[in-house]
DSSP file (Angstrom, degrees, kcal/mol; ACC not computed):
  #  RESIDUE AA STRUCTURE BP1 BP2  ACC     N-H-->O    O-->H-N    N-H-->O    O-->H-N    TCO  KAPPA ALPHA  PHI   PSI    X-CA   Y-CA   Z-CA
    1    1 A M              0   0    0      0, 0.0     0, 0.0     0, 0.0     0, 0.0   0.000 360.0 360.0 360.0 142.9  246.1  209.0   92.0
    2    2 A R     >  -     0   0    0      1,-0.1     4,-2.1     4,-0.0     3,-0.3  -0.498 360.0-111.8 -81.3 156.8  246.6  205.9   94.1
    3    3 A P  H  > S+     0   0    0      0, 0.0     4,-2.4     0, 0.0     5,-0.2   0.841 116.2  57.1 -58.8 -34.6  244.4  205.4   97.2
    4    4 A F  H  > S+     0   0    0      2,-0.2     4,-2.1     1,-0.2     5,-0.1   0.918 108.7  45.5 -64.2 -42.1  247.3  205.9   99.5
    5    5 A T  H  > S+     0   0    0     -3,-0.3     4,-2.4     2,-0.2    -1,-0.2   0.899 112.9  50.0 -68.1 -41.4  248.1  209.4   98.1
    6    6 A L  H  X S+     0   0    0     -4,-2.1     4,-2.2     1,-0.2    -1,-0.2   0.892 110.6  50.6 -63.4 -40.0  244.4  210.4   98.2
    7    7 A Y  H  X S+     0   0    0     -4,-2.4     4,-2.2    -5,-0.2    -2,-0.2   0.907 110.4  49.4 -63.8 -42.3  244.2  209.3  101.8
    8    8 A T  H  X S+     0   0    0     -4,-2.1     4,-2.3     2,-0.2    -2,-0.2   0.902 110.9  49.1 -64.9 -42.9  247.4  211.3  102.7
    9    9 A V  H  X S+     0   0    0     -4,-2.4     4,-2.5     2,-0.2    -1,-0.2   0.901 110.6  51.6 -64.2 -40.7  246.0  214.4  101.0
   10   10 A G  H  X S+     0   0    0     -4,-2.2     4,-2.4     2,-0.2    -2,-0.2   0.911 110.3  47.8 -62.1 -43.5  242.7  214.0  102.8
   11   11 A I  H  X S+     0   0    0     -4,-2.2     4,-2.5     2,-0.2    -1,-0.2   0.902 111.9  50.8 -63.7 -41.1  244.5  213.7  106.2
   12   12 A A  H  X S+     0   0    0     -4,-2.3     4,-2.4     2,-0.2    -2,-0.2   0.913 111.3  47.1 -64.8 -43.0  246.6  216.8  105.4
   13   13 A V  H  X S+     0   0    0     -4,-2.5     4,-2.5     2,-0.2    -2,-0.2   0.913 113.0  49.1 -65.2 -42.4  243.5  218.9  104.5
   14   14 A F  H  X S+     0   0    0     -4,-2.4     4,-2.4     2,-0.2    -2,-0.2   0.910 111.6  49.3 -62.7 -42.4  241.7  217.7  107.6
   15   15 A G  H  X S+     0   0    0     -4,-2.5     4,-2.3     2,-0.2    -2,-0.2   0.901 111.1  49.5 -63.1 -41.7  244.8  218.6  109.7
   16   16 A W  H  X S+     0   0    0     -4,-2.4     4,-2.4     2,-0.2    -2,-0.2   0.920 111.7  48.6 -63.9 -43.7  245.0  222.0  108.1
   17   17 A A  H  X S+     0   0    0     -4,-2.5     4,-2.2     1,-0.2    -2,-0.2   0.897 111.3  50.2 -63.7 -40.4  241.3  222.7  108.7
   18   18 A L  H  X S+     0   0    0     -4,-2.4     4,-2.2     2,-0.2    -1,-0.2   0.900 110.4  50.0 -64.0 -40.8  241.6  221.6  112.3
   19   19 A Y  H  X S+     0   0    0     -4,-2.3     4,-2.4     2,-0.2    -2,-0.2   0.917 110.6  49.6 -63.2 -44.0  244.6  223.9  112.8
   20   20 A Q  H  X S+     0   0    0     -4,-2.4     4,-2.2     2,-0.2    -2,-0.2   0.887 110.4  50.8 -63.4 -39.3  242.7  226.9  111.3
   21   21 A F  H  X S+     0   0    0     -4,-2.2     4,-2.2     2,-0.2    -1,-0.2   0.921 111.1  47.7 -63.9 -44.4  239.8  226.2  113.6
   22   22 A A  H  X S+     0   0    0     -4,-2.2     4,-2.1     1,-0.2    -2,-0.2   0.886 111.6  50.8 -64.5 -38.8  242.0  226.1  116.7
   23   23 A A  H  X S+     0   0    0     -4,-2.4     4,-2.3     2,-0.2    -1,-0.2   0.891 109.4  50.8 -66.1 -39.1  243.7  229.3  115.6
   24   24 A A  H  X S+     0   0    0     -4,-2.2     4,-2.2     2,-0.2    -2,-0.2   0.908 110.5  49.0 -65.2 -41.4  240.3  231.0  115.1
   25   25 A L  H  X S+     0   0    0     -4,-2.2     4,-2.4     2,-0.2    -1,-0.2   0.888 110.0  52.1 -63.4 -38.5  239.3  229.9  118.6
   26   26 A S  H  X S+     0   0    0     -4,-2.1     4,-1.9     2,-0.2    -2,-0.2   0.913 110.4  47.4 -64.8 -42.7  242.5  231.2  120.0
   27   27 A R  H  X S+     0   0    0     -4,-2.3     4,-1.7     2,-0.2    -2,-0.2   0.888 111.5  51.9 -64.7 -38.8  242.0  234.6  118.4
   28   28 A R  H  X S+     0   0    0     -4,-2.2     4,-1.8     1,-0.2    -2,-0.2   0.915 110.0  47.8 -65.0 -42.9  238.4  234.7  119.6
   29   29 A N  H  X S+     0   0    0     -4,-2.4     4,-1.2     1,-0.2    -1,-0.2   0.846 108.4  55.1 -66.6 -33.7  239.5  234.0  123.2
   30   30 A A  H  < S+     0   0    0     -4,-1.9    -1,-0.2     1,-0.2    -2,-0.2   0.861 107.5  50.6 -67.0 -34.3  242.2  236.7  123.0
   31   31 A K  H  < S+     0   0    0     -4,-1.7    -2,-0.2     1,-0.2    -1,-0.2   0.879 107.9  52.7 -68.2 -38.2  239.5  239.2  122.0
   32   32 A C  H  < S+     0   0    0     -4,-1.8    -1,-0.2     1,-0.3    -2,-0.2   0.769 122.3  30.3 -68.9 -25.3  237.4  238.2  125.0
   33   33 A N  S >< S+     0   0    0     -4,-1.2     3,-1.0    -5,-0.1    -1,-0.3  -0.577  73.6 162.5-132.0  68.6  240.3  238.8  127.3
   34   34 A P  T 3  S+     0   0    0      0, 0.0    -1,-0.1     0, 0.0    -2,-0.1   0.818  75.4  40.6 -65.9 -33.4  242.4  241.5  125.7
   35   35 A R  T 3  S-     0   0    0     -4,-0.1    -4,-0.1     2,-0.0    -5,-0.0   0.416 109.8-113.9 -96.9   2.4  244.4  242.6  128.7
   36   36 A G    <   -     0   0    0     -3,-1.0    -3,-0.0    -6,-0.2    -6,-0.0   0.879  46.1-177.5  70.2  37.6  245.1  239.2  130.1
   37   37 A L        -     0   0    0      1,-0.1    -1,-0.2    35,-0.1    35,-0.1  -0.403  28.3-112.7 -65.8 143.8  243.1  239.6  133.2
   38   38 A P        +     0   0    0      0, 0.0    35,-2.4     0, 0.0    -1,-0.1  -0.331  52.2 139.7 -71.8 161.9  243.2  236.6  135.5
   39   39 A G        -     0   0    0     33,-0.2    35,-0.1    28,-0.1     3,-0.1  -0.952  52.1 -58.4 175.4 171.3  240.0  234.6  136.1
   40   40 A P        -     0   0    0      0, 0.0     2,-0.2     0, 0.0     8,-0.0  -0.294  64.9 -91.0 -66.3 152.6  238.6  231.1  136.5
   41   41 A T        -     0   0    0      1,-0.1     2,-0.3    33,-0.1    33,-0.0  -0.446  48.7-132.7 -64.3 132.9  239.1  228.6  133.7
   42   42 A L        -     0   0    0     -2,-0.2     6,-0.1    -3,-0.1    -1,-0.1  -0.661   5.7-140.7 -96.4 144.1  236.1  228.9  131.3
   43   43 A M  B  >  -A   47   0A   0      4,-1.0     4,-2.0    -2,-0.3    32,-0.0  -0.765  42.7 -88.7 -93.3 147.4  234.0  226.0  129.9
   44   44 A P  T  4 S-     0   0    0      0, 0.0     2,-2.1     0, 0.0    -1,-0.1  -0.294  99.7 -11.1 -59.5 137.6  233.0  226.4  126.2
   45   45 A Y  T  4 S+     0   0    0      1,-0.2    33,-0.2    -3,-0.0    -3,-0.0  -0.157 135.7  53.0  70.9 -41.7  229.7  228.3  125.7
   46   46 A I  T >4 S-     0   0    0     -2,-2.1     3,-1.4     1,-0.2    31,-1.3   0.661  79.7-167.3-100.8 -15.3  228.5  228.3  129.3
   47   47 A G  B 3<  -AB  43  76A   0     -4,-2.0    -4,-1.0    29,-0.2    29,-0.3  -0.498  64.2 -33.3  68.7-126.4  231.6  229.9  131.0
   48   48 A R  T >> S+     0   0    0     27,-1.9     3,-1.5    -2,-0.3     4,-0.6   0.061  97.6 117.8-117.9  23.7  231.4  229.5  134.8
   49   49 A I  G X4 S+     0   0    0     -3,-1.4     3,-0.8     1,-0.3    -1,-0.1   0.822  71.5  61.6 -62.1 -30.8  227.6  229.8  135.2
   50   50 A H  G 34 S+     0   0    0      1,-0.2    -1,-0.3    -3,-0.2    -2,-0.1   0.697  97.0  60.1 -70.9 -17.3  227.4  226.3  136.7
   51   51 A D  G <4 S+     0   0    0     -3,-1.5    -1,-0.2     2,-0.1    -2,-0.2   0.723  84.0  93.0 -80.8 -21.5  229.7  227.3  139.6
   52   52 A L  S << S-     0   0    0     -3,-0.8     2,-0.1    -4,-0.6     5,-0.1  -0.587  71.4-138.7 -79.8 125.4  227.4  229.9  140.9
   53   53 A P        -     0   0    0      0, 0.0     4,-0.1     0, 0.0     7,-0.1  -0.446  16.7-123.6 -74.7 156.8  225.0  228.8  143.6
   54   54 A I  S    S+     0   0    0     -2,-0.1     2,-0.4     2,-0.1     3,-0.3   0.888  98.4  42.0 -68.8 -38.6  221.4  230.1  143.4
   55   55 A E  S    S+     0   0    0      1,-0.2    -1,-0.0     2,-0.1     0, 0.0  -0.848 122.1  11.3-108.8 147.6  221.6  231.5  146.9
   56   56 A Y    >>  +     0   0    0     -2,-0.4     3,-1.3     1,-0.1     4,-0.5   0.874  69.3 159.2  59.5  42.6  224.6  233.4  148.4
   57   57 A M  H >>  +     0   0    0     -3,-0.3     4,-1.6     1,-0.3     3,-0.7   0.747  62.7  72.3 -69.9 -20.2  226.3  233.8  145.0
   58   58 A W  H 3> S+     0   0    0      1,-0.2     4,-2.3     2,-0.2    -1,-0.3   0.779  88.2  63.9 -64.0 -23.9  228.4  236.7  146.3
   59   59 A L  H <> S+     0   0    0     -3,-1.3     4,-2.1     2,-0.2    -1,-0.2   0.872 101.3  49.6 -66.2 -35.2  230.4  234.1  148.3
   60   60 A K  H <X S+     0   0    0     -3,-0.7     4,-2.4    -4,-0.5    -2,-0.2   0.900 110.3  49.9 -68.8 -40.1  231.6  232.6  145.0
   61   61 A F  H  X S+     0   0    0     -4,-1.6     4,-2.2     2,-0.2    -2,-0.2   0.886 110.8  50.4 -63.8 -37.8  232.6  236.0  143.7
   62   62 A K  H  X S+     0   0    0     -4,-2.3     4,-2.3     2,-0.2    -2,-0.2   0.896 109.1  51.2 -65.4 -40.7  234.5  236.6  147.0
   63   63 A E  H  X S+     0   0    0     -4,-2.1     4,-1.7     2,-0.2    -2,-0.2   0.921 111.3  47.3 -62.4 -43.9  236.2  233.2  146.6
   64   64 A W  H  X S+     0   0    0     -4,-2.4     4,-3.5     1,-0.2     5,-0.4   0.878 110.1  53.5 -64.7 -37.3  237.3  234.1  143.1
   65   65 A A  H  X S+     0   0    0     -4,-2.2     4,-1.8     1,-0.2    -2,-0.2   0.893 108.5  49.4 -64.8 -39.1  238.5  237.5  144.3
   66   66 A D  H  < S+     0   0    0     -4,-2.3    -1,-0.2     2,-0.2    -2,-0.2   0.856 118.8  39.8 -65.6 -34.1  240.6  235.9  146.9
   67   67 A T  H  < S+     0   0    0     -4,-1.7    -2,-0.2    -5,-0.2    -1,-0.2   0.913 128.9  25.4 -80.9 -45.0  242.1  233.5  144.3
   68   68 A Y  H  < S-     0   0    0     -4,-3.5     3,-0.2     1,-0.3    -3,-0.2   0.496 108.5-109.4-106.1  -5.9  242.5  235.9  141.3
   69   69 A G     <  -     0   0    0     -4,-1.8    -1,-0.3    -5,-0.4    -2,-0.1  -0.460  50.0 -50.0 105.4-178.9  242.8  239.3  142.9
   70   70 A P  S    S+     0   0    0      0, 0.0    15,-3.2     0, 0.0    16,-0.5   0.727 126.3  41.3 -71.6 -22.1  240.7  242.5  143.1
   71   71 A I  E    S+ C   0  84A   0     -3,-0.2     2,-0.3    13,-0.2    13,-0.2  -0.990  72.9 149.5-125.9 124.7  240.0  242.6  139.3
   72   72 A Y  E     - C   0  83A   0     11,-2.0    11,-3.0    -2,-0.4     2,-0.3  -0.953  32.8-128.5-146.4 165.9  239.3  239.4  137.4
   73   73 A R  E     + C   0  82A   0    -35,-2.4     2,-0.3    -2,-0.3     9,-0.2  -0.849  23.8 168.8-117.9 153.4  237.3  238.4  134.3
   74   74 A T  E     - C   0  81A   0      7,-2.5     7,-3.1    -2,-0.3     2,-0.4  -0.957  21.5-139.8-151.3 167.8  234.7  235.6  133.8
   75   75 A K  E     - C   0  80A   0     -2,-0.3   -27,-1.9     5,-0.2     2,-0.4  -1.000  14.8-175.6-135.7 133.1  232.3  234.7  131.1
   76   76 A M  E >  S-BC  47  79A   0      3,-2.4     3,-1.9    -2,-0.4   -29,-0.2  -0.970  70.8 -21.3-135.8 120.3  228.8  233.4  131.7
   77   77 A L  T 3  S-     0   0    0    -31,-1.3   -31,-0.2    -2,-0.4     3,-0.1   0.853 128.0 -48.2  51.6  41.9  226.4  232.2  128.9
   78   78 A G  T 3  S+     0   0    0      1,-0.2     2,-0.5   -33,-0.2    -1,-0.3   0.312 113.6 114.3  88.2  -8.5  228.4  234.2  126.3
   79   79 A A  E <   -C   76   0A   0     -3,-1.9    -3,-2.4     2,-0.0     2,-0.3  -0.839  59.9-137.2 -99.9 130.6  228.5  237.5  128.2
   80   80 A N  E     -C   75   0A   0     -2,-0.5     2,-0.4    -5,-0.2    -5,-0.2  -0.669  21.1-169.6 -85.9 138.7  231.9  238.7  129.3
   81   81 A F  E     -C   74   0A   0     -7,-3.1    -7,-2.5    -2,-0.3     2,-0.6  -0.990  16.6-160.7-129.4 136.4  232.2  240.2  132.8
   82   82 A I  E     -C   73   0A   0     -2,-0.4     2,-0.5    -9,-0.2    -9,-0.2  -0.982  20.5-155.4-111.4 118.5  235.0  242.1  134.5
   83   83 A V  E     -C   72   0A   0    -11,-3.0   -11,-2.0    -2,-0.6     2,-0.6  -0.831   8.8-166.1-101.9 126.5  234.4  241.9  138.2
   84   84 A I  E     +C   71   0A   0     -2,-0.5   -13,-0.2   -13,-0.2    -2,-0.0  -0.954  12.4 171.5-111.1 116.0  235.9  244.6  140.5
   85   85 A S        +     0   0    0    -15,-3.2     2,-0.5    -2,-0.6   -14,-0.1   0.409  52.6  85.5-108.5   1.8  235.9  243.5  144.1
   86   86 A D     >  -     0   0    0    -16,-0.5     4,-2.4     1,-0.1     5,-0.2  -0.915  66.7-148.1-106.6 127.2  237.9  246.3  145.7
   87   87 A E  H  > S+     0   0    0     -2,-0.5     4,-2.4     1,-0.2     5,-0.2   0.875  96.4  50.4 -62.7 -40.6  236.0  249.5  146.6
   88   88 A S  H  > S+     0   0    0      2,-0.2     4,-2.1     1,-0.2    -1,-0.2   0.888 112.6  46.6 -68.4 -37.7  238.8  251.9  146.0
   89   89 A I  H  > S+     0   0    0      2,-0.2     4,-2.6     1,-0.2     5,-0.3   0.908 112.3  51.0 -68.1 -41.6  239.5  250.5  142.5
   90   90 A A  H  X S+     0   0    0     -4,-2.4     4,-3.0     1,-0.2     5,-0.5   0.910 111.1  48.0 -62.2 -42.3  235.8  250.5  141.7
   91   91 A E  H  X>S+     0   0    0     -4,-2.4     5,-2.1     3,-0.2     4,-1.8   0.916 112.7  48.8 -64.9 -42.4  235.5  254.2  142.7
   92   92 A D  I  <>S+     0   0    0     -4,-2.1     5,-1.1     3,-0.2    -2,-0.2   0.927 121.5  33.6 -62.8 -45.6  238.6  255.1  140.7
   93   93 A I  I  <5S+     0   0    0     -4,-2.6     8,-0.2     3,-0.2    -2,-0.2   0.922 128.3  33.3 -78.8 -45.1  237.4  253.4  137.5
   94   94 A L  I  <5S+     0   0    0     -4,-3.0    -3,-0.2    -5,-0.3    -2,-0.2   0.675 131.0  25.6 -92.4 -18.0  233.7  253.8  137.7
   95   95 A V  I ><5S+     0   0    0     -4,-1.8     3,-1.0    -5,-0.5    -3,-0.2   0.806 126.5  36.3-108.4 -56.2  233.4  257.2  139.4
   96   96 A K  I 3 <S+     0   0    0     -5,-2.1     3,-0.2     1,-0.3    -3,-0.2   0.855 131.3  30.8 -71.1 -34.3  236.5  259.3  138.7
   97   97 A R  T >><S+     0   0    0     -5,-1.1     4,-1.9    -6,-0.3     3,-0.6  -0.139  79.9 129.5-112.5  36.8  237.0  258.0  135.2
   98   98 A A  H <>  +     0   0    0     -3,-1.0     4,-1.6     1,-0.2    -1,-0.2   0.834  63.7  62.0 -64.6 -34.3  233.3  257.4  134.3
   99   99 A K  H 34 S+     0   0    0     -3,-0.2    -1,-0.2     1,-0.2    -2,-0.1   0.865 116.1  29.6 -62.9 -35.3  233.4  259.3  131.0
  100  100 A I  H <4 S+     0   0    0     -3,-0.6    -1,-0.2    -7,-0.1    -2,-0.2   0.711 125.2  42.9 -97.2 -20.6  236.0  256.9  129.4
  101  101 A N  H  < S+     0   0    0     -4,-1.9     2,-0.4    -8,-0.2    -2,-0.2   0.515 102.1  65.5-106.6  -4.9  235.2  253.7  131.2
  102  102 A S     <  +     0   0    0     -4,-1.6     2,-0.3    -5,-0.2    26,-0.1  -0.933  47.2 140.9-126.3 146.7  231.4  253.4  131.3
  103  103 A D        -     0   0    0     -2,-0.4    24,-0.1    24,-0.1     3,-0.0  -0.951  55.2 -78.8-162.6 168.9  228.8  253.1  128.6
  104  104 A R        -     0   0    0     -2,-0.3     2,-0.1    22,-0.2    24,-0.1  -0.555  52.6-110.7 -75.4 142.7  225.5  251.2  128.2
  105  105 A P        -     0   0    0      0, 0.0     2,-0.5     0, 0.0    -1,-0.1  -0.446  31.9-109.3 -72.1 149.8  225.9  247.6  127.2
  106  106 A Q        -     0   0    0     -2,-0.1     2,-0.8    -3,-0.0     3,-0.1  -0.684  26.0-144.9 -80.4 126.1  224.9  246.6  123.8
  107  107 A I    >   -     0   0    0     -2,-0.5     3,-1.4    18,-0.2     6,-0.3  -0.830   5.5-157.9 -95.2 112.7  221.7  244.5  123.8
  108  108 A Q  T 3  S+     0   0    0     -2,-0.8    -1,-0.2     1,-0.3     4,-0.1   0.785  86.5  60.7 -64.5 -29.3  222.0  242.0  121.0
  109  109 A S  T 3  S+     0   0    0      2,-0.1     2,-0.3    -3,-0.1    -1,-0.3   0.661  90.7  83.1 -77.1 -13.3  218.3  241.4  120.7
  110  110 A L  S X  S-     0   0    0     -3,-1.4     3,-0.7     1,-0.1     2,-0.4  -0.679  91.8-106.2 -89.1 145.6  217.6  245.0  119.8
  111  111 A F  T 3  S-     0   0    0     -2,-0.3     8,-0.2     1,-0.3     9,-0.1  -0.563  92.3 -19.8 -71.3 122.9  218.1  246.1  116.2
  112  112 A D  T >  S-     0   0    0     -2,-0.4     3,-1.3    -4,-0.1    -1,-0.3   0.902  78.7-173.5  49.8  58.4  221.3  248.2  115.8
  113  113 A A  T <  S+     0   0    0     -3,-0.7    14,-0.3    -6,-0.3    -1,-0.1   0.714  72.6  39.5 -63.8 -27.7  221.5  249.0  119.5
  114  114 A K  T 3  S+     0   0    0     12,-0.1    -1,-0.3    -8,-0.0    -2,-0.1   0.418  94.7  98.1-104.6   2.8  224.4  251.5  119.5
  115  115 A S    <   -     0   0    0     -3,-1.3    12,-0.2     2,-0.1     0, 0.0  -0.288  69.1-133.5 -87.3 174.1  223.6  253.5  116.3
  116  116 A T  S    S+     0   0    0      5,-0.1     2,-0.2    10,-0.1    -1,-0.1   0.411  84.1  63.7-105.1  -0.6  221.9  256.8  115.9
  117  117 A H  S >  S+     0   0    0     -5,-0.1     3,-1.0     2,-0.0     2,-0.3  -0.689  88.0  24.0-116.5 173.9  219.6  255.8  113.1
  118  118 A G  T 3  S-     0   0    0     -2,-0.2    -6,-0.1     1,-0.2     3,-0.1  -0.554 122.3 -21.0  76.8-136.8  216.8  253.3  112.8
  119  119 A S  T 3  S+     0   0    0     -2,-0.3     2,-1.4    -8,-0.2    -1,-0.2   0.554 110.3  91.3 -89.7  -8.3  215.0  252.2  115.9
  120  120 A M    <   +     0   0    0     -3,-1.0    -1,-0.2    -8,-0.2    -2,-0.0  -0.503  41.2 111.5 -97.1  71.4  217.6  253.2  118.5
  121  121 A E        +     0   0    0     -2,-1.4     2,-0.7    -3,-0.1    -1,-0.2  -0.052  40.9 122.6-120.6  29.9  216.7  256.7  119.5
  122  122 A Y    >>  -     0   0    0      1,-0.1     3,-1.4    -3,-0.1     4,-0.8  -0.849  57.8-145.3 -95.7 112.6  215.6  255.7  123.0
  123  123 A L  G >4 S+     0   0    0     -2,-0.7     3,-1.0     1,-0.3    -1,-0.1   0.817  90.7  54.8 -54.3 -45.4  217.7  257.7  125.4
  124  124 A P  G 34 S+     0   0    0      0, 0.0    -1,-0.3     0, 0.0    -2,-0.0   0.772 115.8  39.5 -64.3 -22.4  218.1  255.2  128.3
  125  125 A L  G <4 S+     0   0    0     -3,-1.4    -2,-0.2   -21,-0.1   -18,-0.2   0.476  92.5 109.9-102.0  -2.8  219.5  252.5  125.9
  126  126 A M    <<  -     0   0    0     -3,-1.0   -22,-0.2    -4,-0.8   -12,-0.1  -0.458  65.7-124.8 -79.1 143.4  221.6  254.8  123.8
  127  127 A G        -     0   0    0    -14,-0.3     2,-0.7    -2,-0.2     5,-0.2  -0.330  42.4 -82.1 -75.9 166.6  225.4  254.7  123.9
  128  128 A R  S    S+     0   0    0    -24,-0.1     2,-0.3     4,-0.1    -1,-0.1  -0.619  78.5 120.3 -76.5 112.8  227.5  257.8  124.6
  129  129 A N  S  > S-     0   0    0     -2,-0.7     4,-2.2    -3,-0.0     5,-0.1  -0.869  78.2 -79.1-153.4-173.6  227.8  259.7  121.3
  130  130 A Q  H  > S+     0   0    0     -2,-0.3     4,-2.4     1,-0.2     5,-0.2   0.888 127.6  52.3 -64.9 -38.7  226.9  263.1  119.9
  131  131 A H  H  > S+     0   0    0      1,-0.2     4,-2.5     2,-0.2    -1,-0.2   0.909 109.5  49.7 -64.0 -41.5  223.3  262.2  119.3
  132  132 A W  H  > S+     0   0    0     -5,-0.2     4,-2.6     2,-0.2    -2,-0.2   0.915 110.2  50.8 -61.2 -43.9  223.0  261.0  122.9
  133  133 A A  H  X S+     0   0    0     -4,-2.2     4,-2.3     2,-0.2    -2,-0.2   0.905 111.4  47.9 -63.3 -41.8  224.5  264.3  124.2
  134  134 A R  H  X S+     0   0    0     -4,-2.4     4,-2.5     2,-0.2    -2,-0.2   0.931 113.9  46.4 -64.0 -45.7  222.1  266.4  122.1
  135  135 A Q  H  X S+     0   0    0     -4,-2.5     4,-2.7     1,-0.2    -2,-0.2   0.891 112.3  50.4 -65.6 -38.4  219.1  264.4  123.3
  136  136 A R  H  X S+     0   0    0     -4,-2.6     4,-2.6     2,-0.2    -1,-0.2   0.913 111.6  48.1 -65.4 -42.2  220.2  264.5  126.9
  137  137 A K  H  X S+     0   0    0     -4,-2.3     4,-2.2     2,-0.2    -2,-0.2   0.917 113.5  47.6 -63.9 -43.7  220.6  268.3  126.7
  138  138 A F  H  X S+     0   0    0     -4,-2.5     4,-1.4     2,-0.2    -2,-0.2   0.925 113.5  47.6 -63.2 -45.5  217.2  268.7  125.1
  139  139 A T  H  X S+     0   0    0     -4,-2.7     4,-1.1     1,-0.2     3,-0.2   0.910 112.0  49.8 -63.0 -43.2  215.5  266.5  127.7
  140  140 A H  H  < S+     0   0    0     -4,-2.6     3,-0.4     1,-0.2     4,-0.3   0.891 108.6  52.6 -63.9 -39.5  217.2  268.2  130.5
  141  141 A S  H  < S+     0   0    0     -4,-2.2     3,-0.3     1,-0.2    -1,-0.2   0.805 113.9  43.2 -68.8 -27.1  216.2  271.7  129.2
  142  142 A H  H  < S+     0   0    0     -4,-1.4    -1,-0.2    -3,-0.2    -2,-0.2   0.586 114.3  48.6 -94.1 -10.4  212.5  270.6  129.0
  143  143 A L  S  < S+     0   0    0     -4,-1.1    -1,-0.2    -3,-0.4    -2,-0.2   0.193  83.2 114.1-115.0  16.9  212.3  268.7  132.3
  144  144 A T  S  > S-     0   0    0     -4,-0.3     4,-1.7    -3,-0.3     3,-0.1  -0.346  80.4-104.3 -81.8 169.2  213.8  271.3  134.7
  145  145 A E  H  > S+     0   0    0      1,-0.2     4,-1.1     2,-0.2    -1,-0.1   0.874 118.0  55.3 -60.2 -40.5  211.9  273.1  137.4
  146  146 A A  H  4 S+     0   0    0      1,-0.2     4,-0.4     2,-0.2     3,-0.3   0.901 111.3  42.3 -64.6 -41.9  211.7  276.3  135.5
  147  147 A T  H >4 S+     0   0    0      1,-0.2     3,-0.7     2,-0.2     4,-0.3   0.765 105.8  64.0 -78.5 -23.4  210.1  274.8  132.4
  148  148 A N  H >< S+     0   0    0     -4,-1.7     3,-1.5     1,-0.2     4,-0.4   0.807  90.1  67.8 -67.8 -27.8  207.7  272.6  134.5
  149  149 A S  G >< S+     0   0    0     -4,-1.1     3,-0.9    -3,-0.3     4,-0.3   0.796  91.5  60.7 -64.8 -27.0  206.0  275.7  135.9
  150  150 A Q  G <  S+     0   0    0     -3,-0.7    -1,-0.3    -4,-0.4     4,-0.3   0.628 101.8  54.1 -75.3 -10.7  204.6  276.6  132.4
  151  151 A Y  G <> S+     0   0    0     -3,-1.5     4,-2.3    -4,-0.3    -1,-0.2   0.473  79.6  93.0 -98.4  -3.2  202.7  273.2  132.4
  152  152 A Y  H <> S+     0   0    0     -3,-0.9     4,-2.2    -4,-0.4     5,-0.2   0.894  84.9  50.9 -59.7 -41.6  200.9  273.7  135.8
  153  153 A G  H  > S+     0   0    0     -4,-0.3     4,-1.8     1,-0.2    -1,-0.2   0.890 110.7  48.6 -63.4 -39.7  197.8  275.2  134.2
  154  154 A I  H  > S+     0   0    0     -4,-0.3     4,-1.7     2,-0.2    -1,-0.2   0.903 111.9  48.8 -67.5 -41.6  197.5  272.4  131.7
  155  155 A M  H  < S+     0   0    0     -4,-2.3    -2,-0.2     1,-0.2    -1,-0.2   0.880 112.4  48.0 -68.4 -37.1  197.9  269.7  134.3
  156  156 A E  H  < S+     0   0    0     -4,-2.2    -1,-0.2    -5,-0.2    -2,-0.2   0.851 108.9  54.7 -70.9 -33.4  195.3  271.3  136.6
  157  157 A F  H  <        0   0    0     -4,-1.8    -1,-0.2     1,-0.3    -2,-0.2   0.872 360.0 360.0 -67.7 -37.3  192.8  271.7  133.7
  158  158 A L     <        0   0    0     -4,-1.7    -1,-0.3    -5,-0.1    -2,-0.2   0.478 360.0 360.0 -77.2 360.0  193.0  268.0  132.9
């Protein structure tokens, strides 16, 4: 092969790799914002954390709510946030539809945070599943007023 042809093939491979990288970033951003919620333009990796003042940060959230509407999305230091700034919408989504719209966030630093095996059998950090429901029912049955009365003698003795 002549040097000109090798150079052309190298440029073509580099262009293809660059295109694949841009397509992967586009798919990743589409996953982060699946419903197309409005929100401030994000900077890579840090999101909009640099815009928040240390004091009175709710004023910045209010400014974004005035600009983007009562529900908007933002990303800060890799964590996605959906901000609801209207009380009636928040009540509808977080209170009336709590079973389908709320769950514990997955903590990345914990091993297998949402599973039912391994180290994650700690009720306050567990996601909503059958194992969580069984543990909650068991805990509730043992911590009610009626069952606490049988422990009074033991507590007084100690």
